[in-house]
DRENDOVEX-756548 format. One line per 10 residues: their letters; for each residue y, z, x of N, C-alpha, C, CB. Coordinates in nm, 4 decimals, always signed. Atoms other than C-alpha are relative to their C-alpha. Glycine has a CB too. Example, Ala and Ser with C-alpha at 12.3 -4.5 7.8 and 13.67 -1.06 7.14 Angstrom:
<nodes>
AS	-0.1190 +0.0000 +0.0890 -0.4500 +0.7800 +1.2300 +0.1200 +0.0000 +0.0900 +0.0027 +0.1246 -0.0992; -0.1190 -0.0060 -0.0820 -0.1060 +0.7140 +1.3670 +0.1090 +0.0730 -0.0770 +0.0462 -0.1415 +0.0414
</nodes>
This chain:
<nodes>
MPIDTLAAWH	-0.0519 -0.0986 -0.0840 +3.2053 +7.1629 +6.7038 +0.1157 +0.0629 -0.0863 +0.0473 -0.0608 +0.1418; -0.0791 -0.0676 +0.0641 +3.4054 +7.4346 +6.5427 +0.1534 -0.0077 +0.0411 -0.0514 +0.1187 +0.0054; -0.1470 -0.0033 -0.0443 +3.7908 +7.4214 +6.5313 +0.0348 +0.1238 +0.1011 +0.0948 +0.0125 -0.1350; -0.0589 -0.1275 -0.0723 +3.9797 +7.6595 +6.7809 +0.1095 +0.0206 -0.0974 +0.0552 -0.0183 +0.1679; -0.0942 -0.0348 +0.0921 +4.1660 +7.8065 +6.4905 +0.1471 +0.0542 +0.0475 -0.0647 +0.0955 -0.0779; -0.1297 -0.0728 -0.0336 +4.4326 +8.0099 +6.6762 +0.0795 -0.1137 +0.0723 -0.0224 +0.1420 +0.0997; -0.0791 +0.1145 -0.0774 +4.5095 +7.7088 +6.9205 +0.0561 -0.0886 -0.0971 -0.0901 -0.0872 +0.1000; -0.0691 +0.1044 +0.1086 +4.5628 +7.4564 +6.6164 +0.1019 +0.0576 -0.0645 -0.0917 -0.0520 -0.1121; -0.1215 -0.0574 +0.0713 +4.7853 +7.7100 +6.4429 +0.1042 -0.0003 +0.0855 -0.0158 +0.1366 -0.0516; -0.1094 -0.0183 -0.0870 +4.9959 +7.7838 +6.7462 +0.0390 -0.1534 +0.0227 -0.0391 +0.0880 +0.1392
RILRDRNPEG	-0.0515 +0.1364 -0.0218 +5.0222 +7.3987 +6.8066 +0.0735 -0.0674 -0.1198 -0.1143 -0.0863 +0.0390; -0.0625 +0.0635 +0.1281 +5.1213 +7.3144 +6.4387 +0.1362 +0.0899 +0.0145 -0.0999 +0.0222 -0.1637; -0.1194 -0.0726 -0.0074 +5.3952 +7.5992 +6.4854 +0.0989 -0.0304 +0.1267 -0.0407 +0.1415 -0.0012; -0.0658 +0.0663 -0.1116 +5.4967 +7.4746 +6.8274 +0.0802 -0.1251 -0.0194 -0.0948 -0.0296 +0.0910; -0.0515 +0.1265 +0.0188 +5.5406 +7.1320 +6.7299 +0.0838 -0.0075 -0.1228 -0.1058 -0.0955 -0.0038; -0.0480 +0.0057 +0.1126 +5.6732 +7.2143 +6.3838 -0.0461 -0.1155 -0.0814 +0.1253 +0.0063 +0.0138; +0.0418 +0.1241 +0.0755 +5.4458 +6.9680 +6.2359 -0.1289 +0.0336 -0.0568 -0.0100 -0.1314 +0.0892; +0.0819 -0.0705 +0.0865 +5.2660 +7.0809 +5.9311 -0.1294 -0.1010 -0.0319 +0.0876 +0.0447 -0.1333; +0.1148 +0.0930 +0.0274 +5.0259 +6.7732 +5.9434 -0.1446 +0.0370 +0.0323 +0.0246 -0.1176 +0.0700; +0.1247 -0.0844 -0.0368 +4.7475 +6.9704 +6.1101 -0.0377 +0.0956 -0.1054 +0.0219 +0.0809 +0.1287
LDALLADQVV	+0.0534 -0.1091 +0.0979 +4.7225 +7.2002 +5.7986 -0.1264 -0.0594 -0.0642 +0.1127 +0.0420 -0.1197; +0.1101 +0.0329 +0.0814 +4.4881 +6.9603 +5.6240 -0.1360 +0.0177 +0.0608 +0.0143 -0.1318 -0.0416; +0.1443 -0.0314 -0.0852 +4.2156 +6.9857 +5.9033 -0.0119 +0.1578 +0.0014 +0.0026 -0.0627 +0.1781; +0.0108 -0.1341 -0.0274 +4.2806 +7.3488 +5.9392 -0.0259 +0.0961 -0.1199 +0.1169 +0.0359 +0.0661; +0.0235 -0.0741 +0.1066 +4.2764 +7.4865 +5.5924 -0.1443 -0.0470 -0.0723 +0.1250 -0.0122 -0.0901; +0.1339 +0.0370 +0.0641 +3.9488 +7.5227 +5.4019 +0.0490 -0.0451 -0.1388 -0.1156 +0.1302 -0.0071; -0.0247 +0.0556 +0.1215 +3.9343 +7.3521 +5.0548 +0.0447 +0.1138 -0.0959 -0.1219 -0.0752 -0.0481; -0.0564 -0.1328 +0.0901 +3.9557 +7.6962 +4.8808 +0.0592 +0.1041 +0.0632 -0.1036 +0.0710 -0.0739; -0.0855 -0.1224 -0.0428 +4.1726 +7.9032 +5.0805 +0.0662 +0.0865 -0.1009 +0.1062 -0.0440 +0.0831; -0.0606 -0.0994 +0.0965 +4.3292 +8.2068 +4.9418 +0.1385 +0.0279 +0.0926 -0.1097 +0.1519 -0.0344
FHSPVVHAAQ	-0.1079 -0.0402 -0.0488 +4.6974 +8.2446 +5.0185 +0.0614 +0.1063 -0.0611 +0.0726 -0.0904 +0.0082; -0.0696 -0.1302 +0.0693 +4.8673 +8.6008 +4.9673 +0.1471 -0.0088 +0.0609 -0.0827 +0.1630 +0.0429; -0.1643 +0.0038 -0.0446 +5.2582 +8.5699 +4.9738 +0.0328 +0.1448 +0.0030 +0.1133 -0.0860 -0.1156; -0.0486 -0.1303 -0.0099 +5.4610 +8.8756 +5.0612 +0.0922 +0.0204 -0.1275 +0.0757 +0.0214 +0.1388; -0.0856 -0.0245 +0.1190 +5.6643 +8.8156 +4.7145 -0.0588 -0.0474 -0.1236 +0.1311 -0.0629 +0.0144; +0.0598 +0.0506 +0.1099 +5.4237 +8.6615 +4.4801 -0.1163 +0.0965 -0.0563 -0.0494 -0.1358 +0.0359; +0.1113 -0.1058 +0.0477 +5.1838 +8.9021 +4.2816 -0.1336 -0.0704 +0.0285 +0.0110 +0.0427 -0.1704; +0.1324 +0.0618 +0.0129 +4.8825 +8.6660 +4.2401 -0.0286 -0.0954 +0.1375 -0.0030 -0.0918 -0.1450; +0.0350 +0.0825 -0.1051 +4.6950 +8.5154 +4.5181 -0.0016 -0.1493 -0.0485 -0.1336 +0.0448 +0.0564; -0.0182 +0.1343 +0.0329 +4.7348 +8.1352 +4.5351 -0.1352 -0.0620 +0.0700 +0.1501 -0.0613 +0.0558
VGKAITTQYL	+0.1341 +0.0668 -0.0562 +4.3845 +7.9316 +4.5742 +0.0134 -0.1449 +0.0173 -0.1241 +0.0226 -0.0958; +0.0174 +0.1280 -0.0360 +4.3328 +7.6051 +4.7320 +0.1081 -0.0547 +0.0976 -0.0071 -0.0758 -0.1185; -0.0493 +0.0454 -0.1205 +4.4391 +7.3907 +4.9981 +0.1485 -0.0513 -0.0148 -0.0922 -0.1064 +0.0519; -0.1134 +0.0619 +0.0393 +4.7291 +7.2080 +4.8205 +0.1093 +0.0949 -0.0084 -0.0194 -0.0670 -0.1200; -0.0840 -0.0890 +0.0326 +4.9149 +7.4972 +4.6988 +0.0329 +0.1124 +0.1287 -0.0583 +0.0591 -0.1261; -0.0235 -0.0691 -0.1184 +4.8721 +7.6933 +5.0204 +0.0902 -0.0839 +0.1107 -0.1379 +0.0376 +0.0551; -0.0873 +0.0700 -0.0914 +5.0209 +7.4036 +5.2184 +0.1435 -0.0132 -0.0365 -0.0500 -0.1275 +0.0198; -0.1348 -0.0059 +0.0844 +5.3092 +7.4051 +4.9754 +0.0543 +0.1183 +0.0603 -0.0131 +0.0134 -0.1717; -0.0815 -0.1406 -0.0199 +5.3914 +7.7593 +5.0434 +0.0143 +0.0028 +0.1683 -0.0991 +0.1567 -0.0693; -0.0160 -0.0038 -0.1467 +5.3314 +7.7149 +5.4395 +0.1073 -0.0940 +0.0263 -0.1299 -0.0362 +0.0802
MAAFHVFLNE	-0.1134 +0.0828 -0.0578 +5.5554 +7.4194 +5.4615 +0.1290 +0.0461 -0.0302 -0.0043 -0.1354 -0.0434; -0.1129 -0.0825 +0.0241 +5.8228 +7.6166 +5.2713 +0.0407 +0.0944 +0.1075 -0.0228 +0.0722 -0.1143; -0.0097 -0.1245 -0.0800 +5.7687 +7.9010 +5.5106 +0.0416 -0.0633 +0.1377 -0.1464 +0.0935 +0.0048; -0.0554 +0.0500 -0.1204 +5.8249 +7.6595 +5.8030 +0.1432 -0.0287 -0.0055 -0.0677 -0.1151 +0.0390; -0.1558 -0.0023 +0.0096 +6.1591 +7.5912 +5.6763 +0.0793 +0.1009 +0.0047 +0.0399 -0.0447 -0.0984; -0.0727 -0.1231 +0.0184 +6.2608 +7.9343 +5.6120 -0.0230 +0.0791 +0.1449 -0.0587 +0.0860 -0.1389; +0.0377 -0.0692 -0.1466 +6.0948 +8.0972 +5.9531 +0.0167 -0.0512 +0.1128 -0.1197 +0.0278 +0.0179; -0.0250 +0.0659 -0.1233 +6.0902 +7.8574 +6.2070 +0.1208 -0.0557 +0.0526 -0.0709 -0.0865 +0.0033; -0.1275 +0.0419 -0.0896 +6.4018 +7.8673 +6.3898 -0.0169 +0.0378 +0.1481 +0.1375 +0.0745 -0.0531; +0.0061 -0.0075 -0.1227 +6.4815 +7.9292 +6.7460 -0.0415 +0.1423 +0.0432 +0.1188 -0.0447 +0.0495
TFHYAREVVG	+0.0513 -0.1456 -0.0233 +6.4195 +8.3121 +6.7146 -0.1475 +0.0462 -0.0382 +0.0893 +0.0893 -0.0775; +0.1325 -0.0354 +0.0377 +6.0761 +8.3103 +6.5836 -0.1003 -0.0146 +0.1134 -0.0411 -0.0816 -0.1148; +0.0928 -0.0180 -0.1234 +5.8020 +8.4458 +6.8025 -0.1074 +0.0831 -0.0540 +0.0709 +0.0718 +0.1331; +0.1019 -0.0749 +0.0296 +5.4711 +8.6034 +6.7804 +0.0085 +0.1138 +0.1126 -0.1313 -0.0844 -0.0063; -0.0125 -0.1213 -0.0914 +5.5105 +8.9580 +6.9493 -0.1288 +0.0533 +0.0542 +0.0668 +0.1126 -0.0722; +0.1350 -0.0600 -0.0329 +5.1608 +9.0608 +6.9394 -0.1269 -0.0792 -0.0829 +0.0059 +0.1665 -0.0433; +0.1267 +0.0723 +0.0550 +4.8126 +8.9220 +6.8458 -0.1191 +0.1105 +0.0076 -0.0397 -0.1445 +0.0964; +0.1162 -0.0719 -0.0020 +4.5074 +9.1145 +6.7506 -0.1120 -0.0998 -0.0514 +0.0148 +0.1309 -0.0855; +0.0704 +0.0867 +0.0486 +4.2113 +8.8844 +6.7367 -0.1647 +0.0424 +0.0098 +0.0421 -0.1227 +0.0677; +0.1729 -0.0057 +0.0172 +3.8248 +8.8960 +6.6404 -0.0698 -0.1216 -0.0059 -0.0480 +0.0679 -0.1314
PRDAVLEFQV	+0.0859 +0.1208 -0.0179 +3.5557 +8.6640 +6.6130 +0.0401 -0.1122 -0.0912 -0.1465 +0.0335 -0.0250; -0.0326 +0.0890 +0.0958 +3.6680 +8.5115 +6.2917 +0.1239 +0.0526 -0.0822 -0.1205 -0.0253 -0.0842; -0.1385 -0.0336 +0.0872 +3.9955 +8.6762 +6.2020 +0.1115 +0.0337 +0.1148 -0.0213 +0.1502 -0.1168; -0.0998 -0.0380 -0.1020 +4.3347 +8.7673 +6.3713 +0.1241 +0.0550 -0.0914 +0.0425 -0.1351 +0.1028; -0.1259 -0.0506 +0.0429 +4.6711 +8.9423 +6.2988 +0.0963 -0.0262 +0.1031 -0.0043 +0.1427 -0.0325; -0.0857 +0.0574 -0.0840 +4.9516 +8.7781 +6.4369 +0.1361 +0.0710 -0.0505 -0.0069 -0.1629 -0.0058; -0.1307 -0.0779 +0.0467 +5.2709 +9.0111 +6.4334 +0.1239 -0.0907 +0.0505 +0.0089 +0.1654 +0.0716; -0.1136 +0.1080 -0.0468 +5.5954 +8.7903 +6.4374 +0.1411 +0.0647 -0.0350 -0.0161 -0.1579 -0.0862; -0.1494 -0.0358 +0.0021 +5.9770 +8.8526 +6.4657 +0.0851 -0.1240 -0.0202 +0.0446 +0.0709 +0.1356; -0.0877 +0.1224 +0.0314 +6.2486 +8.6123 +6.3425 +0.1315 +0.0643 -0.0631 -0.0781 -0.1125 -0.1104
EIDGVLVNGV	-0.1228 -0.0243 +0.0414 +6.6221 +8.6377 +6.2755 +0.0374 -0.0943 -0.1069 +0.0873 -0.0028 +0.1071; -0.0334 +0.0870 +0.1122 +6.7181 +8.4895 +5.9323 +0.1342 +0.0538 -0.0532 -0.1158 -0.0013 -0.1135; -0.1374 -0.0343 +0.0465 +7.0886 +8.4812 +5.8338 +0.0386 +0.1299 +0.0288 +0.0164 -0.0173 -0.1382; -0.0447 -0.1416 -0.0669 +7.1629 +8.8003 +6.0477 -0.0914 +0.0995 -0.0409 +0.1473 +0.0516 -0.0411; +0.0841 -0.0923 +0.0166 +6.8705 +8.9675 +5.9226 -0.1447 +0.0174 +0.0768 -0.0124 -0.0086 -0.1203; +0.1144 -0.0069 -0.0766 +6.5839 +9.0855 +6.1474 -0.1300 +0.0285 -0.0768 +0.0212 +0.0979 +0.0987; +0.1304 -0.0183 +0.0660 +6.2486 +9.0113 +5.9993 -0.1187 +0.0399 +0.0673 -0.0325 -0.1080 -0.0561; +0.1348 -0.0535 -0.0666 +5.9156 +9.1829 +6.1018 -0.0977 -0.0233 -0.0881 -0.0053 +0.1502 +0.0366; +0.1246 +0.0228 +0.1080 +5.5765 +9.0704 +5.9578 -0.1134 -0.0385 +0.0879 +0.0263 -0.1274 -0.1217; +0.1484 +0.0524 -0.0639 +5.2166 +8.9732 +6.0265 -0.0633 -0.1091 -0.0799 -0.1151 +0.1220 +0.0045
DMLRWDEEGR	+0.0851 +0.1155 +0.0543 +5.0200 +8.6533 +5.9578 -0.1504 +0.0790 +0.0261 +0.0255 -0.1687 +0.0955; +0.1594 -0.0195 -0.0076 +4.6576 +8.7673 +5.8779 -0.0821 -0.1152 -0.0388 -0.0469 +0.1130 -0.0911; +0.0856 +0.1093 +0.0294 +4.4124 +8.4977 +5.9101 -0.1445 +0.0301 -0.0074 +0.0196 -0.0995 +0.0943; +0.1430 -0.0100 -0.0169 +4.0399 +8.4748 +5.8485 -0.0336 -0.1422 -0.0175 -0.0761 +0.1004 -0.1013; +0.0444 +0.1575 +0.0070 +3.8433 +8.1491 +5.9139 -0.1591 +0.0210 -0.0143 +0.0468 -0.1035 +0.1552; +0.1598 +0.0213 +0.0104 +3.4752 +8.0290 +5.8432 -0.0569 -0.0440 +0.1337 -0.0408 -0.1163 -0.1122; +0.0891 +0.0366 -0.1196 +3.2031 +7.9291 +6.1049 +0.0780 -0.1298 +0.0602 -0.1705 -0.0362 -0.0486; -0.0649 +0.1397 -0.0373 +3.3654 +7.5800 +6.1194 +0.1494 +0.0272 +0.0663 +0.0158 -0.1016 -0.1466; -0.1315 -0.0232 -0.0670 +3.7153 +7.7307 +6.2404 +0.1129 -0.0271 -0.1273 +0.0204 -0.1139 +0.1427; -0.0993 +0.0352 +0.1328 +3.8950 +7.6561 +5.8651 +0.0514 +0.1159 -0.0273 -0.0666 -0.0586 -0.1383
IVDFKVMVRP	-0.0702 -0.1381 +0.0553 +4.1260 +7.9303 +5.7520 -0.0416 +0.0089 -0.1278 +0.1623 +0.0078 +0.0007; +0.0353 -0.0260 +0.1449 +3.9693 +8.0782 +5.4284 +0.0968 +0.0997 -0.0594 -0.1474 +0.0547 -0.0150; -0.0661 -0.0877 +0.0417 +4.2165 +8.3394 +5.3866 +0.1352 +0.0359 +0.0993 -0.0951 +0.1015 -0.0222; -0.1179 -0.0028 -0.0945 +4.5972 +8.3676 +5.4960 +0.0980 +0.0965 -0.0938 +0.0685 -0.1690 +0.0397; -0.1055 -0.1095 +0.0482 +4.8120 +8.6811 +5.4232 +0.1155 +0.0106 +0.0774 -0.0549 +0.1365 -0.0021; -0.1528 -0.0336 -0.0543 +5.1709 +8.7454 +5.5052 +0.0628 +0.1152 -0.0606 +0.1012 -0.1172 -0.0267; -0.0592 -0.1173 +0.0217 +5.3283 +9.0773 +5.5197 +0.1142 +0.0223 +0.0591 -0.0715 +0.0894 +0.0261; -0.1208 -0.0150 -0.0605 +5.6889 +9.1310 +5.5656 +0.0752 +0.1296 -0.0283 +0.0760 -0.1080 -0.0350; -0.0738 -0.1604 +0.0244 +5.9176 +9.4318 +5.6258 +0.1484 -0.0351 +0.0603 -0.0898 +0.1571 +0.1074; -0.0216 -0.0798 +0.1091 +6.1867 +9.5572 +5.5772 +0.0304 -0.0529 -0.1260 +0.0881 +0.0774 +0.0270
LKAVNLIHQK	-0.0440 +0.0448 +0.1385 +6.2987 +9.5377 +5.2123 +0.0929 -0.1041 +0.0122 +0.0619 +0.1089 -0.0829; -0.0999 +0.0945 -0.0127 +6.6077 +9.3597 +5.2977 -0.0436 -0.1409 +0.0243 +0.0833 +0.0400 +0.1000; +0.0529 +0.1389 -0.0596 +6.4036 +9.0807 +5.4752 -0.1035 -0.0551 -0.1070 -0.0798 +0.0199 +0.1584; +0.0680 +0.0494 +0.1134 +6.1592 +9.0692 +5.1822 +0.0656 -0.0628 -0.1036 -0.0624 +0.0903 -0.0521; -0.0915 +0.0660 +0.1095 +6.4481 +9.0075 +4.9376 +0.0583 -0.1240 +0.0533 +0.1200 +0.0952 -0.0474; -0.0676 +0.1074 -0.0628 +6.5853 +8.7465 +5.1551 -0.0965 -0.1159 +0.0028 +0.0499 +0.0380 +0.1401; +0.1046 +0.0861 +0.0162 +6.2558 +8.5691 +5.2030 -0.0379 -0.0595 -0.1419 -0.1044 +0.0661 +0.0502; +0.0332 +0.0346 +0.1481 +6.1974 +8.5747 +4.8311 +0.0855 -0.0900 -0.0401 +0.0045 +0.1105 -0.0971; -0.1226 +0.0905 +0.0336 +6.5394 +8.4088 +4.7696 -0.0166 -0.1277 +0.0566 +0.1334 +0.0548 +0.0503; +0.0071 +0.1276 -0.0729 +6.4888 +8.1590 +5.0170 -0.1416 -0.1049 -0.0339 +0.0028 +0.0458 +0.1607
MAALLQGKA	+0.1345 +0.0608 +0.0304 +6.1115 +8.0614 +4.9466 +0.0237 -0.0610 -0.1469 -0.1306 +0.1177 +0.0060; -0.0066 +0.0601 +0.1355 +6.1787 +8.0422 +4.5775 +0.1053 -0.1219 -0.0082 +0.0401 +0.1146 -0.1047; -0.0996 +0.1159 +0.0026 +6.4796 +7.8129 +4.6233 -0.0736 -0.1402 +0.0501 +0.1323 +0.0380 +0.1024; +0.0542 +0.1130 -0.0506 +6.2619 +7.5865 +4.8388 -0.1247 -0.0541 -0.1010 -0.0458 +0.0337 +0.1484; +0.1196 +0.0447 +0.0868 +5.9428 +7.5839 +4.6077 +0.0430 -0.0377 -0.1432 -0.1094 +0.1167 -0.0095; -0.0567 +0.0415 +0.1352 +6.1726 +7.5436 +4.3110 +0.0628 -0.1269 +0.0120 +0.1013 +0.0986 -0.0565; -0.1009 +0.1066 -0.0059 +6.3398 +7.2395 +4.4507 +0.1419 +0.0248 -0.0018 -0.0197 -0.0800 -0.0984; -0.1493 -0.0459 +0.0097 +6.6762 +7.4195 +4.4776 +0.0900 -0.0033 +0.1278 +0.0021 +0.1441 -0.0476; -0.0591 -0.0104 -0.1295 +6.7361 +7.4040 +4.8458 +0.0256 -0.1314 +0.0756 -0.0840 +0.0836 +0.0794
</nodes>
């Protein structure tokens, strides 16, 4: 039986528990960061990016404001305030017939937010936070 991708994703965020990522991500998932030029390929690196993002984005102000959902893809618009900066962005997910995410793209605005996210994510991914 296929995974209910969006329900699983929302549960992971609600519980702030990344353990469900292993079952939700395809082995060759492609992750597109708003601050890294090259796409990141594979479950391990995508999990690393998403776990860092959980630390940066998931505070009491994070919420999805809108969802546009297709049969095997979705665009989830989010809003969050980080260090006094209002961040607006989208998570774009595409999944396979089994419900595993095969492509995950994050886009963020405005530029002030992009710069802040870049600084915070780089510190976490480089082990400086």
